[in-house]
C-alpha positions in Angstrom: 149.1 148.6 94.3 147.3 151.2 92.4 149.2 151.1 89.4 148.6 147.3 89.6 144.5 147.8 90.4 144.8 150.6 87.3 146.7 148.2 85.0 144.3 145.2 85.9 141.1 147.1 85.1 142.5 148.6 81.8 143.3 145.0 80.7 139.4 143.5 82.0 138.4 146.3 79.9 139.9 145.7 77.0 139.3 142.2 76.9 136.1 142.1 77.5 135.9 144.7 74.7 137.5 142.6 72.5 135.1 139.8 73.2 132.2 141.5 72.4 133.1 143.2 69.2 134.7 139.6 68.3 131.4 138.2 68.7 129.8 141.0 67.0 131.5 140.8 64.3 130.9 137.1 63.8 127.2 137.6 64.1 127.4 139.8 60.5 130.2 137.4 58.8 129.8 134.2 60.1 127.0 132.5 58.3 123.7 131.9 58.8 122.1 129.0 61.3 119.3 126.4 60.0 115.8 128.8 58.9 113.4 129.9 60.7 109.8 130.0 59.6 107.4 132.3 61.1 104.0 133.2 59.7 105.0 131.8 56.2 108.3 133.7 55.8 111.5 132.1 56.0 113.5 134.0 58.6 118.0 133.2 59.0 119.5 133.3 62.1 123.3 134.2 62.7 125.3 131.1 63.8 126.7 133.0 66.8 123.5 134.5 67.9 123.4 132.2 71.1 127.1 133.0 71.9 126.4 137.0 71.9 123.2 136.8 73.8 125.1 134.9 76.2 127.7 137.0 76.5 125.4 139.5 76.9 123.9 137.8 80.1 127.4 137.2 81.6 128.1 140.7 81.1 124.6 142.0 83.1 125.3 139.3 85.5 128.8 140.4 86.2 127.8 144.6 85.9 124.9 143.8 88.8 127.5 141.0 90.8 130.1 143.9 90.9 127.6 146.9 91.6 125.6 144.9 94.8 129.5 144.1 96.3 131.1 147.4 95.7 127.3 149.3 96.9 127.6 146.9 100.0 131.0 147.2 101.1 130.6 150.5 101.0 127.3 150.8 103.0 129.5 148.4 105.5 132.3 150.9 105.8 130.1 153.8 105.9 128.3 152.1 108.6 130.8 151.4 110.8 132.4 154.7 110.5 129.1 156.8 111.2 126.1 154.9 112.2 123.6 157.6 111.4 124.8 158.6 107.8 125.0 154.7 107.0 121.4 154.7 107.7 120.7 157.5 105.9 122.3 156.1 103.0 119.5 153.6 102.6 116.3 155.9 102.3 117.6 156.0 98.2 117.2 152.0 98.2 113.5 152.5 100.2 112.3 155.4 97.7 113.0 153.2 95.0 111.6 149.9 96.2 108.7 152.0 96.7 108.2 153.5 93.2 108.6 149.8 92.1 105.8 148.5 94.8 103.3 151.5 93.5 104.2 151.0 90.5 103.3 147.4 90.2 100.0 148.4 92.0 99.2 150.6 89.2 100.1 147.7 86.7 96.7 146.2 85.7 96.4 142.1 85.0 94.0 142.2 82.1 94.9 140.6 78.9 96.7 143.4 76.3 95.1 142.6 72.8 98.5 142.1 70.8 97.9 141.5 67.0 98.8 137.8 65.5 99.4 136.5 69.6 97.7 134.2 70.6 99.7 133.5 73.8 99.1 133.4 77.4 102.1 135.3 77.9 100.4 139.1 77.7 98.1 138.7 80.6 97.9 138.2 85.0 101.6 138.8 86.2 103.4 139.7 83.0 101.3 142.2 82.0 101.2 143.8 85.4 105.1 143.7 85.0 105.0 145.0 82.0 103.0 148.4 83.1 105.5 148.2 86.0 107.8 148.5 83.9 106.8 151.4 82.0 105.6 153.0 85.1 108.9 153.2 86.6 110.6 154.5 83.3 107.8 157.2 83.6 108.9 157.6 87.3 112.7 157.7 86.7 112.3 159.9 83.6 110.5 162.5 85.9 113.0 162.4 88.7 115.6 163.0 86.6 114.6 165.8 84.5 113.7 167.1 88.2 117.3 166.3 89.2 118.6 168.4 86.5 116.7 171.2 86.6 117.4 170.9 90.7 120.8 171.3 90.4 120.4 174.2 87.7 118.1 176.1 90.3 121.1 174.9 92.8 124.3 176.3 91.3 122.2 179.3 90.4 122.0 180.1 94.1 124.8 179.0 95.5 
């Protein structure tokens, strides 16, 4: 059974990689669609841009779906085997949610001045969302650095 799962995984990865490589190659050699005019400049758009973008959406959705499914299955197994240990595994999720909420509250809904942009998507909730993402990236970067340093110190002391 384990060999079958390995073969299915290997074939799936090869197929996903092959489709991705073909789409990327088509972007470069597949020719151009109609031209877009932006600010007086004519821009050419590769024919297979939409296909590549939809493929990327599919891969992201597939990754998120598999990650959430396997995480949920692992959580349920851990909860059945040892309830206290299962509930302790929720602590990192709660910390991440708290980081996102604090980052959202730190964000500003004020309009962002962007040279040459006249739209309204740079104010209100979108501006606050952008700030939130930046603050979360800062927090996660600090967390990674602290983890690397802590792991180094832990292994030296052990």
